[in-house]
All heavy atoms as a GROMACS GRO file, in nm:
protein
  551
    1MET      N    1   0.271  -1.544   2.342
    1MET     CA    2   0.209  -1.428   2.297
    1MET      C    3   0.055  -1.460   2.285
    1MET      O    4   0.021  -1.550   2.219
    1MET     CB    5   0.266  -1.389   2.168
    1MET     CG    6   0.198  -1.269   2.096
    1MET     SD    7   0.267  -1.223   1.939
    1MET     CE    8   0.429  -1.177   1.975
    2PRO      N    9  -0.030  -1.369   2.343
    2PRO     CA   10  -0.172  -1.398   2.322
    2PRO      C   11  -0.216  -1.381   2.174
    2PRO      O   12  -0.153  -1.312   2.096
    2PRO     CB   13  -0.242  -1.287   2.391
    2PRO     CG   14  -0.127  -1.238   2.498
    2PRO     CD   15  -0.002  -1.270   2.431
    3LEU      N   16  -0.316  -1.459   2.143
    3LEU     CA   17  -0.371  -1.456   2.003
    3LEU      C   18  -0.412  -1.323   1.959
    3LEU      O   19  -0.380  -1.288   1.840
    3LEU     CB   20  -0.481  -1.569   1.992
    3LEU     CG   21  -0.536  -1.587   1.850
    3LEU    CD1   22  -0.426  -1.636   1.756
    3LEU    CD2   23  -0.648  -1.676   1.850
    4ASP      N   24  -0.472  -1.247   2.042
    4ASP     CA   25  -0.520  -1.122   1.998
    4ASP      C   26  -0.406  -1.017   1.961
    4ASP      O   27  -0.420  -0.948   1.865
    4ASP     CB   28  -0.617  -1.056   2.105
    4ASP     CG   29  -0.552  -1.025   2.237
    4ASP    OD1   30  -0.451  -1.088   2.260
    4ASP    OD2   31  -0.601  -0.941   2.310
    5LYS      N   32  -0.301  -1.029   2.037
    5LYS     CA   33  -0.192  -0.942   2.002
    5LYS      C   34  -0.115  -0.984   1.860
    5LYS      O   35  -0.079  -0.910   1.798
    5LYS     CB   36  -0.078  -0.941   2.107
    5LYS     CG   37  -0.127  -0.857   2.228
    5LYS     CD   38  -0.017  -0.841   2.332
    5LYS     CE   39  -0.074  -0.759   2.444
    5LYS     NZ   40   0.025  -0.738   2.543
    6PHE      N   41  -0.118  -1.123   1.844
    6PHE     CA   42  -0.055  -1.172   1.723
    6PHE      C   43  -0.141  -1.124   1.600
    6PHE      O   44  -0.088  -1.092   1.504
    6PHE     CB   45  -0.049  -1.334   1.734
    6PHE     CG   46   0.005  -1.383   1.608
    6PHE    CD1   47   0.141  -1.374   1.576
    6PHE    CD2   48  -0.085  -1.449   1.525
    6PHE    CE1   49   0.180  -1.436   1.455
    6PHE    CE2   50  -0.036  -1.520   1.404
    6PHE     CZ   51   0.097  -1.511   1.369
    7VAL      N   52  -0.276  -1.136   1.618
    7VAL     CA   53  -0.360  -1.097   1.505
    7VAL      C   54  -0.350  -0.946   1.484
    7VAL      O   55  -0.347  -0.902   1.367
    7VAL     CB   56  -0.500  -1.135   1.536
    7VAL    CG1   57  -0.595  -1.078   1.436
    7VAL    CG2   58  -0.517  -1.286   1.533
    8LEU      N   59  -0.329  -0.869   1.601
    8LEU     CA   60  -0.323  -0.727   1.584
    8LEU      C   61  -0.185  -0.693   1.501
    8LEU      O   62  -0.192  -0.605   1.415
    8LEU     CB   63  -0.323  -0.662   1.710
    8LEU     CG   64  -0.301  -0.509   1.720
    8LEU    CD1   65  -0.407  -0.433   1.645
    8LEU    CD2   66  -0.281  -0.454   1.852
    9ILE      N   67  -0.077  -0.759   1.540
    9ILE     CA   68   0.048  -0.740   1.460
    9ILE      C   69   0.034  -0.780   1.315
    9ILE      O   70   0.076  -0.709   1.231
    9ILE     CB   71   0.164  -0.823   1.531
    9ILE    CG1   72   0.190  -0.765   1.678
    9ILE    CG2   73   0.285  -0.826   1.459
    9ILE    CD1   74   0.275  -0.843   1.758
   10LEU      N   75  -0.033  -0.896   1.296
   10LEU     CA   76  -0.045  -0.933   1.151
   10LEU      C   77  -0.132  -0.837   1.081
   10LEU      O   78  -0.080  -0.801   0.957
   10LEU     CB   79  -0.113  -1.076   1.158
   10LEU     CG   80  -0.117  -1.150   1.024
   10LEU    CD1   81   0.022  -1.178   0.978
   10LEU    CD2   82  -0.194  -1.279   1.036
   11VAL      N   83  -0.233  -0.782   1.132
   11VAL     CA   84  -0.325  -0.693   1.063
   11VAL      C   85  -0.241  -0.556   1.044
   11VAL      O   86  -0.246  -0.497   0.937
   11VAL     CB   87  -0.448  -0.663   1.141
   11VAL    CG1   88  -0.514  -0.535   1.088
   11VAL    CG2   89  -0.537  -0.781   1.142
   12ALA      N   90  -0.158  -0.518   1.137
   12ALA     CA   91  -0.092  -0.399   1.128
   12ALA      C   92   0.023  -0.406   1.015
   12ALA      O   93   0.047  -0.320   0.941
   12ALA     CB   94  -0.017  -0.361   1.264
   13VAL      N   95   0.086  -0.528   1.008
   13VAL     CA   96   0.189  -0.542   0.897
   13VAL      C   97   0.126  -0.543   0.767
   13VAL      O   98   0.171  -0.484   0.671
   13VAL     CB   99   0.263  -0.684   0.924
   13VAL    CG1  100   0.339  -0.721   0.804
   13VAL    CG2  101   0.354  -0.663   1.053
   14ILE      N  102   0.008  -0.613   0.754
   14ILE     CA  103  -0.054  -0.614   0.618
   14ILE      C  104  -0.115  -0.474   0.587
   14ILE      O  105  -0.095  -0.432   0.462
   14ILE     CB  106  -0.172  -0.717   0.626
   14ILE    CG1  107  -0.119  -0.857   0.626
   14ILE    CG2  108  -0.268  -0.703   0.500
   14ILE    CD1  109  -0.219  -0.960   0.656
   15ALA      N  110  -0.163  -0.405   0.678
   15ALA     CA  111  -0.206  -0.260   0.654
   15ALA      C  112  -0.091  -0.173   0.613
   15ALA      O  113  -0.101  -0.088   0.533
   15ALA     CB  114  -0.281  -0.214   0.784
   16ALA      N  115   0.019  -0.198   0.680
   16ALA     CA  116   0.146  -0.114   0.656
   16ALA      C  117   0.194  -0.136   0.514
   16ALA      O  118   0.234  -0.050   0.444
   16ALA     CB  119   0.252  -0.138   0.764
   17ALA      N  120   0.184  -0.262   0.465
   17ALA     CA  121   0.230  -0.297   0.332
   17ALA      C  122   0.134  -0.233   0.240
   17ALA      O  123   0.185  -0.179   0.132
   17ALA     CB  124   0.240  -0.446   0.316
   18GLY      N  125   0.019  -0.250   0.259
   18GLY     CA  126  -0.089  -0.181   0.164
   18GLY      C  127  -0.079  -0.029   0.163
   18GLY      O  128  -0.086   0.031   0.066
   19LEU      N  129  -0.058   0.030   0.282
   19LEU     CA  130  -0.038   0.175   0.294
   19LEU      C  131   0.085   0.211   0.224
   19LEU      O  132   0.089   0.329   0.156
   19LEU     CB  133  -0.034   0.222   0.432
   19LEU     CG  134  -0.034   0.362   0.472
   19LEU    CD1  135  -0.165   0.419   0.420
   19LEU    CD2  136  -0.005   0.390   0.611
   20THR      N  137   0.190   0.145   0.224
   20THR     CA  138   0.322   0.174   0.156
   20THR      C  139   0.293   0.180   0.009
   20THR      O  140   0.344   0.266  -0.058
   20THR     CB  141   0.433   0.075   0.198
   20THR    OG1  142   0.447   0.078   0.340
   20THR    CG2  143   0.558   0.111   0.123
   21VAL      N  144   0.224   0.078  -0.035
   21VAL     CA  145   0.205   0.085  -0.185
   21VAL      C  146   0.111   0.193  -0.227
   21VAL      O  147   0.142   0.254  -0.334
   21VAL     CB  148   0.138  -0.060  -0.230
   21VAL    CG1  149   0.092  -0.056  -0.374
   21VAL    CG2  150   0.235  -0.172  -0.210
   22TRP      N  151   0.008   0.221  -0.138
   22TRP     CA  152  -0.084   0.336  -0.177
   22TRP      C  153  -0.002   0.468  -0.170
   22TRP      O  154  -0.027   0.555  -0.256
   22TRP     CB  155  -0.193   0.331  -0.079
   22TRP     CG  156  -0.299   0.431  -0.104
   22TRP    CD1  157  -0.368   0.455  -0.213
   22TRP    CD2  158  -0.343   0.538  -0.012
   22TRP    NE1  159  -0.457   0.555  -0.202
   22TRP    CE2  160  -0.449   0.610  -0.089
   22TRP    CE3  161  -0.307   0.565   0.118
   22TRP    CZ2  162  -0.504   0.714  -0.023
   22TRP    CZ3  163  -0.374   0.674   0.173
   22TRP    CH2  164  -0.473   0.754   0.102
   23VAL      N  165   0.083   0.488  -0.074
   23VAL     CA  166   0.153   0.613  -0.065
   23VAL      C  167   0.246   0.624  -0.180
   23VAL      O  168   0.276   0.729  -0.242
   23VAL     CB  169   0.227   0.627   0.072
   23VAL    CG1  170   0.326   0.733   0.068
   23VAL    CG2  171   0.131   0.634   0.187
   24GLY      N  172   0.315   0.512  -0.224
   24GLY     CA  173   0.397   0.512  -0.338
   24GLY      C  174   0.328   0.555  -0.460
   24GLY      O  175   0.374   0.638  -0.548
   25THR      N  176   0.204   0.508  -0.478
   25THR     CA  177   0.133   0.557  -0.600
   25THR      C  178   0.083   0.696  -0.594
   25THR      O  179   0.081   0.771  -0.688
   25THR     CB  180   0.005   0.464  -0.618
   25THR    OG1  181  -0.077   0.470  -0.502
   25THR    CG2  182   0.042   0.322  -0.649
   26LEU      N  183   0.056   0.745  -0.465
   26LEU     CA  184   0.024   0.885  -0.452
   26LEU      C  185   0.145   0.976  -0.481
   26LEU      O  186   0.135   1.070  -0.544
   26LEU     CB  187  -0.018   0.911  -0.307
   26LEU     CG  188  -0.164   0.874  -0.271
   26LEU    CD1  189  -0.193   0.902  -0.125
   26LEU    CD2  190  -0.269   0.955  -0.363
   27VAL      N  191   0.263   0.933  -0.445
   27VAL     CA  192   0.385   1.010  -0.469
   27VAL      C  193   0.412   1.018  -0.624
   27VAL      O  194   0.443   1.116  -0.670
   27VAL     CB  195   0.510   0.961  -0.387
   27VAL    CG1  196   0.635   1.016  -0.447
   27VAL    CG2  197   0.482   0.984  -0.243
   28ALA      N  198   0.394   0.900  -0.679
   28ALA     CA  199   0.424   0.890  -0.827
   28ALA      C  200   0.311   0.987  -0.903
   28ALA      O  201   0.351   1.046  -0.996
   28ALA     CB  202   0.408   0.753  -0.873
   29ALA      N  203   0.184   0.985  -0.853
   29ALA     CA  204   0.086   1.067  -0.926
   29ALA      C  205   0.103   1.217  -0.881
   29ALA      O  206   0.073   1.295  -0.971
   29ALA     CB  207  -0.050   1.014  -0.877
   30SER      N  208   0.147   1.242  -0.770
   30SER     CA  209   0.165   1.390  -0.741
   30SER      C  210   0.288   1.459  -0.802
   30SER      O  211   0.284   1.572  -0.820
   30SER     CB  212   0.194   1.396  -0.581
   30SER     OG  213   0.310   1.349  -0.542
   31VAL      N  214   0.383   1.378  -0.848
   31VAL     CA  215   0.479   1.433  -0.940
   31VAL      C  216   0.410   1.483  -1.073
   31VAL      O  217   0.461   1.586  -1.133
   31VAL     CB  218   0.585   1.326  -0.974
   31VAL    CG1  219   0.676   1.380  -1.082
   31VAL    CG2  220   0.654   1.290  -0.841
   32GLN      N  221   0.311   1.414  -1.119
   32GLN     CA  222   0.240   1.462  -1.242
   32GLN      C  223   0.152   1.582  -1.210
   32GLN      O  224   0.136   1.669  -1.298
   32GLN     CB  225   0.152   1.344  -1.282
   32GLN     CG  226   0.229   1.220  -1.333
   32GLN     CD  227   0.322   1.239  -1.440
   32GLN    OE1  228   0.283   1.311  -1.536
   32GLN    NE2  229   0.435   1.171  -1.440
   33MET      N  230   0.096   1.590  -1.095
   33MET     CA  231   0.005   1.698  -1.056
   33MET      C  232   0.071   1.789  -0.940
   33MET      O  233   0.096   1.732  -0.843
   33MET     CB  234  -0.131   1.653  -1.009
   33MET     CG  235  -0.212   1.576  -1.108
   33MET     SD  236  -0.377   1.541  -1.042
   33MET     CE  237  -0.344   1.455  -0.893
   34PRO      N  238   0.080   1.914  -0.963
   34PRO     CA  239   0.132   1.999  -0.862
   34PRO      C  240   0.057   2.008  -0.739
   34PRO      O  241   0.103   2.017  -0.626
   34PRO     CB  242   0.164   2.131  -0.924
   34PRO     CG  243   0.139   2.121  -1.063
   34PRO     CD  244   0.062   1.991  -1.086
   35VAL      N  245  -0.072   1.991  -0.749
   35VAL     CA  246  -0.166   2.005  -0.636
   35VAL      C  247  -0.176   1.870  -0.561
   35VAL      O  248  -0.240   1.866  -0.452
   35VAL     CB  249  -0.308   2.054  -0.685
   35VAL    CG1  250  -0.404   2.082  -0.567
   35VAL    CG2  251  -0.296   2.184  -0.764
   36GLY      N  252  -0.119   1.766  -0.616
   36GLY     CA  253  -0.131   1.636  -0.557
   36GLY      C  254  -0.075   1.622  -0.425
   36GLY      O  255  -0.106   1.538  -0.341
   37TRP      N  256   0.018   1.715  -0.390
   37TRP     CA  257   0.073   1.714  -0.249
   37TRP      C  258  -0.027   1.741  -0.138
   37TRP      O  259   0.001   1.708  -0.029
   37TRP     CB  260   0.190   1.808  -0.243
   37TRP     CG  261   0.313   1.753  -0.325
   37TRP    CD1  262   0.344   1.796  -0.447
   37TRP    CD2  263   0.400   1.648  -0.295
   37TRP    NE1  264   0.462   1.741  -0.485
   37TRP    CE2  265   0.485   1.634  -0.400
   37TRP    CE3  266   0.415   1.560  -0.184
   37TRP    CZ2  267   0.591   1.547  -0.401
   37TRP    CZ3  268   0.522   1.481  -0.174
   37TRP    CH2  269   0.604   1.465  -0.289
   38LEU      N  270  -0.130   1.804  -0.176
   38LEU     CA  271  -0.233   1.829  -0.072
   38LEU      C  272  -0.309   1.700  -0.034
   38LEU      O  273  -0.373   1.700   0.076
   38LEU     CB  274  -0.342   1.924  -0.126
   38LEU     CG  275  -0.288   2.064  -0.163
   38LEU    CD1  276  -0.398   2.155  -0.214
   38LEU    CD2  277  -0.235   2.130  -0.037
   39MET      N  278  -0.293   1.595  -0.102
   39MET     CA  279  -0.350   1.468  -0.054
   39MET      C  280  -0.286   1.413   0.075
   39MET      O  281  -0.336   1.330   0.145
   39MET     CB  282  -0.335   1.354  -0.173
   39MET     CG  283  -0.424   1.378  -0.279
   39MET     SD  284  -0.400   1.235  -0.387
   39MET     CE  285  -0.437   1.314  -0.538
   40PHE      N  286  -0.162   1.461   0.104
   40PHE     CA  287  -0.082   1.404   0.218
   40PHE      C  288  -0.140   1.464   0.354
   40PHE      O  289  -0.110   1.404   0.452
   40PHE     CB  290   0.069   1.430   0.202
   40PHE     CG  291   0.127   1.344   0.097
   40PHE    CD1  292   0.166   1.397  -0.022
   40PHE    CD2  293   0.141   1.210   0.123
   40PHE    CE1  294   0.220   1.322  -0.128
   40PHE    CE2  295   0.188   1.128   0.020
   40PHE     CZ  296   0.243   1.183  -0.097
   41ILE      N  297  -0.216   1.569   0.352
   41ILE     CA  298  -0.272   1.627   0.480
   41ILE      C  299  -0.366   1.520   0.535
   41ILE      O  300  -0.355   1.486   0.641
   41ILE     CB  301  -0.319   1.765   0.449
   41ILE    CG1  302  -0.213   1.864   0.411
   41ILE    CG2  303  -0.399   1.816   0.577
   41ILE    CD1  304  -0.248   1.997   0.370
   42PRO      N  305  -0.479   1.479   0.455
   42PRO     CA  306  -0.559   1.385   0.516
   42PRO      C  307  -0.494   1.253   0.542
   42PRO      O  308  -0.523   1.184   0.638
   42PRO     CB  309  -0.673   1.362   0.407
   42PRO     CG  310  -0.655   1.476   0.323
   42PRO     CD  311  -0.522   1.531   0.329
   43LEU      N  312  -0.394   1.217   0.467
   43LEU     CA  313  -0.322   1.083   0.485
   43LEU      C  314  -0.247   1.092   0.619
   43LEU      O  315  -0.249   0.997   0.695
   43LEU     CB  316  -0.219   1.065   0.368
   43LEU     CG  317  -0.136   0.948   0.381
   43LEU    CD1  318  -0.216   0.812   0.374
   43LEU    CD2  319  -0.031   0.938   0.269
   44ALA      N  320  -0.190   1.209   0.645
   44ALA     CA  321  -0.115   1.227   0.774
   44ALA      C  322  -0.209   1.223   0.892
   44ALA      O  323  -0.183   1.151   0.992
   44ALA     CB  324  -0.038   1.357   0.776
   45LEU      N  325  -0.331   1.277   0.881
   45LEU     CA  326  -0.432   1.274   0.981
   45LEU      C  327  -0.478   1.128   1.003
   45LEU      O  328  -0.497   1.090   1.130
   45LEU     CB  329  -0.548   1.365   0.941
   45LEU     CG  330  -0.658   1.368   1.050
   45LEU    CD1  331  -0.606   1.422   1.174
   45LEU    CD2  332  -0.778   1.452   1.001
   46ILE      N  333  -0.498   1.058   0.902
   46ILE     CA  334  -0.550   0.921   0.913
   46ILE      C  335  -0.438   0.831   0.981
   46ILE      O  336  -0.462   0.749   1.069
   46ILE     CB  337  -0.583   0.864   0.781
   46ILE    CG1  338  -0.716   0.928   0.728
   46ILE    CG2  339  -0.612   0.710   0.784
   46ILE    CD1  340  -0.756   0.898   0.589
   47ALA      N  341  -0.318   0.857   0.939
   47ALA     CA  342  -0.200   0.776   0.993
   47ALA      C  343  -0.187   0.810   1.143
   47ALA      O  344  -0.163   0.717   1.222
   47ALA     CB  345  -0.059   0.800   0.930
   48TYR      N  346  -0.212   0.929   1.181
   48TYR     CA  347  -0.202   0.973   1.329
   48TYR      C  348  -0.314   0.899   1.406
   48TYR      O  349  -0.283   0.846   1.518
   48TYR     CB  350  -0.206   1.123   1.339
   48TYR     CG  351  -0.216   1.157   1.490
   48TYR    CD1  352  -0.099   1.153   1.566
   48TYR    CD2  353  -0.332   1.210   1.550
   48TYR    CE1  354  -0.112   1.194   1.702
   48TYR    CE2  355  -0.344   1.245   1.673
   48TYR     CZ  356  -0.232   1.242   1.750
   48TYR     OH  357  -0.232   1.280   1.884
   49VAL      N  358  -0.435   0.903   1.359
   49VAL     CA  359  -0.551   0.834   1.430
   49VAL      C  360  -0.523   0.686   1.442
   49VAL      O  361  -0.547   0.629   1.551
   49VAL     CB  362  -0.678   0.864   1.352
   49VAL    CG1  363  -0.790   0.780   1.407
   49VAL    CG2  364  -0.714   1.016   1.371
   50VAL      N  365  -0.485   0.619   1.331
   50VAL     CA  366  -0.452   0.478   1.330
   50VAL      C  367  -0.332   0.448   1.444
   50VAL      O  368  -0.347   0.354   1.511
   50VAL     CB  369  -0.409   0.424   1.199
   50VAL    CG1  370  -0.351   0.290   1.203
   50VAL    CG2  371  -0.538   0.432   1.110
   51TRP      N  372  -0.232   0.532   1.444
   51TRP     CA  373  -0.126   0.519   1.530
   51TRP      C  374  -0.177   0.526   1.683
   51TRP      O  375  -0.139   0.446   1.764
   51TRP     CB  376  -0.016   0.623   1.510
   51TRP     CG  377   0.096   0.612   1.607
   51TRP    CD1  378   0.103   0.692   1.724
   51TRP    CD2  379   0.201   0.520   1.624
   51TRP    NE1  380   0.212   0.658   1.796
   51TRP    CE2  381   0.276   0.550   1.730
   51TRP    CE3  382   0.235   0.415   1.545
   51TRP    CZ2  383   0.386   0.479   1.772
   51TRP    CZ3  384   0.348   0.337   1.586
   51TRP    CH2  385   0.420   0.376   1.696
   52ARG      N  386  -0.270   0.629   1.708
   52ARG     CA  387  -0.317   0.638   1.847
   52ARG      C  388  -0.403   0.531   1.888
   52ARG      O  389  -0.403   0.484   2.003
   52ARG     CB  390  -0.390   0.776   1.858
   52ARG     CG  391  -0.313   0.899   1.839
   52ARG     CD  392  -0.211   0.908   1.956
   52ARG     NE  393  -0.275   0.915   2.070
   52ARG     CZ  394  -0.228   0.926   2.192
   52ARG    NH1  395  -0.092   0.924   2.199
   52ARG    NH2  396  -0.299   0.930   2.306
   53VAL      N  397  -0.480   0.474   1.794
   53VAL     CA  398  -0.571   0.358   1.819
   53VAL      C  399  -0.487   0.231   1.862
   53VAL      O  400  -0.515   0.166   1.965
   53VAL     CB  401  -0.671   0.332   1.706
   53VAL    CG1  402  -0.735   0.194   1.725
   53VAL    CG2  403  -0.768   0.436   1.700
   54ILE      N  404  -0.385   0.204   1.780
   54ILE     CA  405  -0.296   0.095   1.800
   54ILE      C  406  -0.225   0.110   1.934
   54ILE      O  407  -0.204   0.014   2.011
   54ILE     CB  408  -0.208   0.063   1.681
   54ILE    CG1  409  -0.280   0.018   1.561
   54ILE    CG2  410  -0.094  -0.032   1.716
   54ILE    CD1  411  -0.211   0.011   1.441
   55ALA      N  412  -0.175   0.233   1.956
   55ALA     CA  413  -0.096   0.257   2.084
   55ALA      C  414  -0.185   0.237   2.205
   55ALA      O  415  -0.151   0.177   2.311
   55ALA     CB  416  -0.032   0.395   2.081
   56ASP      N  417  -0.308   0.279   2.189
   56ASP     CA  418  -0.405   0.267   2.308
   56ASP      C  419  -0.443   0.120   2.325
   56ASP      O  420  -0.452   0.074   2.441
   56ASP     CB  421  -0.527   0.345   2.280
   56ASP     CG  422  -0.627   0.333   2.393
   56ASP    OD1  423  -0.584   0.360   2.518
   56ASP    OD2  424  -0.750   0.306   2.368
   57ARG      N  425  -0.452   0.042   2.219
   57ARG     CA  426  -0.489  -0.101   2.217
   57ARG      C  427  -0.382  -0.174   2.289
   57ARG      O  428  -0.395  -0.263   2.368
   57ARG     CB  429  -0.517  -0.147   2.080
   57ARG     CG  430  -0.542  -0.294   2.067
   57ARG     CD  431  -0.668  -0.332   2.146
   57ARG     NE  432  -0.686  -0.479   2.142
   57ARG     CZ  433  -0.656  -0.558   2.236
   57ARG    NH1  434  -0.601  -0.519   2.353
   57ARG    NH2  435  -0.673  -0.684   2.234
   58ILE      N  436  -0.254  -0.148   2.253
   58ILE     CA  437  -0.140  -0.219   2.312
   58ILE      C  438  -0.117  -0.182   2.455
   58ILE      O  439  -0.084  -0.265   2.535
   58ILE     CB  440  -0.013  -0.200   2.219
   58ILE    CG1  441  -0.033  -0.263   2.088
   58ILE    CG2  442   0.110  -0.246   2.291
   58ILE    CD1  443   0.083  -0.239   1.984
   59GLY      N  444  -0.124  -0.054   2.491
   59GLY     CA  445  -0.095  -0.005   2.621
   59GLY      C  446  -0.218  -0.017   2.725
   59GLY      O  447  -0.189   0.025   2.835
   60ASN      N  448  -0.323  -0.064   2.684
   60ASN     CA  449  -0.447  -0.064   2.778
   60ASN      C  450  -0.433  -0.181   2.872
   60ASN      O  451  -0.428  -0.308   2.830
   60ASN     CB  452  -0.576  -0.066   2.702
   60ASN     CG  453  -0.692  -0.050   2.781
   60ASN    OD1  454  -0.685  -0.039   2.901
   60ASN    ND2  455  -0.803  -0.027   2.712
   61ARG      N  456  -0.418  -0.161   2.999
   61ARG     CA  457  -0.395  -0.260   3.096
   61ARG      C  458  -0.535  -0.333   3.127
   61ARG      O  459  -0.533  -0.447   3.164
   61ARG     CB  460  -0.360  -0.201   3.239
   61ARG     CG  461  -0.212  -0.148   3.226
   61ARG     CD  462  -0.112  -0.263   3.218
   61ARG     NE  463   0.012  -0.214   3.185
   61ARG     CZ  464   0.101  -0.279   3.126
   61ARG    NH1  465   0.091  -0.403   3.088
   61ARG    NH2  466   0.218  -0.225   3.109
   62GLU      N  467  -0.653  -0.280   3.105
   62GLU     CA  468  -0.773  -0.342   3.122
   62GLU      C  469  -0.791  -0.471   3.024
   62GLU      O  470  -0.852  -0.561   3.060
   62GLU     CB  471  -0.891  -0.248   3.104
   62GLU     CG  472  -0.904  -0.138   3.207
   62GLU     CD  473  -1.008  -0.043   3.182
   62GLU    OE1  474  -1.094  -0.057   3.092
   62GLU    OE2  475  -1.018   0.058   3.256
   63ASP      N  476  -0.736  -0.456   2.904
   63ASP     CA  477  -0.747  -0.564   2.816
   63ASP      C  478  -0.648  -0.676   2.843
   63ASP      O  479  -0.679  -0.784   2.805
   63ASP     CB  480  -0.711  -0.512   2.672
   63ASP     CG  481  -0.816  -0.422   2.617
   63ASP    OD1  482  -0.931  -0.424   2.656
   63ASP    OD2  483  -0.785  -0.346   2.526
   64ASP      N  484  -0.549  -0.651   2.926
   64ASP     CA  485  -0.454  -0.751   2.967
   64ASP      C  486  -0.495  -0.830   3.095
   64ASP      O  487  -0.415  -0.909   3.150
   64ASP     CB  488  -0.309  -0.696   2.979
   64ASP     CG  489  -0.260  -0.625   2.852
   64ASP    OD1  490  -0.318  -0.678   2.746
   64ASP    OD2  491  -0.177  -0.545   2.863
   65HIS      N  492  -0.612  -0.799   3.151
   65HIS     CA  493  -0.654  -0.855   3.279
   65HIS      C  494  -0.652  -1.011   3.269
   65HIS      O  495  -0.608  -1.079   3.372
   65HIS     CB  496  -0.788  -0.802   3.319
   65HIS     CG  497  -0.838  -0.870   3.432
   65HIS    ND1  498  -0.785  -0.845   3.562
   65HIS    CD2  499  -0.941  -0.957   3.462
   65HIS    CE1  500  -0.853  -0.910   3.660
   65HIS    NE2  501  -0.946  -0.977   3.598
   66TYR      N  502  -0.706  -1.066   3.160
   66TYR     CA  503  -0.717  -1.212   3.155
   66TYR      C  504  -0.595  -1.284   3.099
   66TYR      O  505  -0.601  -1.401   3.083
   66TYR     CB  506  -0.850  -1.247   3.070
   66TYR     CG  507  -0.978  -1.201   3.138
   66TYR    CD1  508  -1.034  -1.088   3.100
   66TYR    CD2  509  -1.018  -1.271   3.250
   66TYR    CE1  510  -1.156  -1.045   3.164
   66TYR    CE2  511  -1.131  -1.226   3.324
   66TYR     CZ  512  -1.198  -1.112   3.270
   66TYR     OH  513  -1.314  -1.069   3.336
   67ASP      N  514  -0.501  -1.201   3.059
   67ASP     CA  515  -0.366  -1.278   2.998
   67ASP      C  516  -0.302  -1.364   3.105
   67ASP      O  517  -0.231  -1.446   3.068
   67ASP     CB  518  -0.280  -1.170   2.938
   67ASP     CG  519  -0.337  -1.115   2.813
   67ASP    OD1  520  -0.430  -1.167   2.767
   67ASP    OD2  521  -0.283  -1.002   2.755
   68GLY      N  522  -0.306  -1.321   3.232
   68GLY     CA  523  -0.226  -1.399   3.335
   68GLY      C  524  -0.300  -1.509   3.400
   68GLY      O  525  -0.244  -1.588   3.472
   69ILE      N  526  -0.425  -1.535   3.347
   69ILE     CA  527  -0.503  -1.644   3.402
   69ILE      C  528  -0.471  -1.772   3.312
   69ILE      O  529  -0.475  -1.773   3.198
   69ILE     CB  530  -0.654  -1.616   3.395
   69ILE    CG1  531  -0.688  -1.496   3.478
   69ILE    CG2  532  -0.737  -1.743   3.432
   69ILE    CD1  533  -0.825  -1.456   3.471
   70GLU      N  534  -0.436  -1.875   3.388
   70GLU     CA  535  -0.403  -2.004   3.314
   70GLU      C  536  -0.534  -2.070   3.276
   70GLU      O  537  -0.627  -2.068   3.346
   70GLU     CB  538  -0.321  -2.098   3.402
   70GLU     CG  539  -0.183  -2.041   3.444
   70GLU     CD  540  -0.102  -2.144   3.513
   70GLU    OE1  541  -0.116  -2.259   3.485
   70GLU    OE2  542  -0.013  -2.098   3.586
   71LYS      N  543  -0.523  -2.134   3.153
   71LYS     CA  544  -0.643  -2.195   3.101
   71LYS      C  545  -0.633  -2.340   3.119
   71LYS      O  546  -0.541  -2.406   3.125
   71LYS     CB  547  -0.661  -2.157   2.952
   71LYS     CG  548  -0.675  -2.015   2.935
   71LYS     CD  549  -0.686  -1.981   2.782
   71LYS     CE  550  -0.698  -1.838   2.781
   71LYS     NZ  551  -0.689  -1.788   2.640
   0.00000   0.00000   0.00000
């Protein structure tokens, strides 16, 4: 596995763990405030953008050009 993909996976896992904790605190806070559920609209937009960036990064063939070259 190339180092850049390993680092990308590692960053994605750490970000997902942090995002899970953050969403958990938002859910706990939104139970206290009825309008708190409106925070999930920007959260969903940010999650979609991050998902598209990661999917483009993994699926881009131009970035994989040098992976097949032996060092």
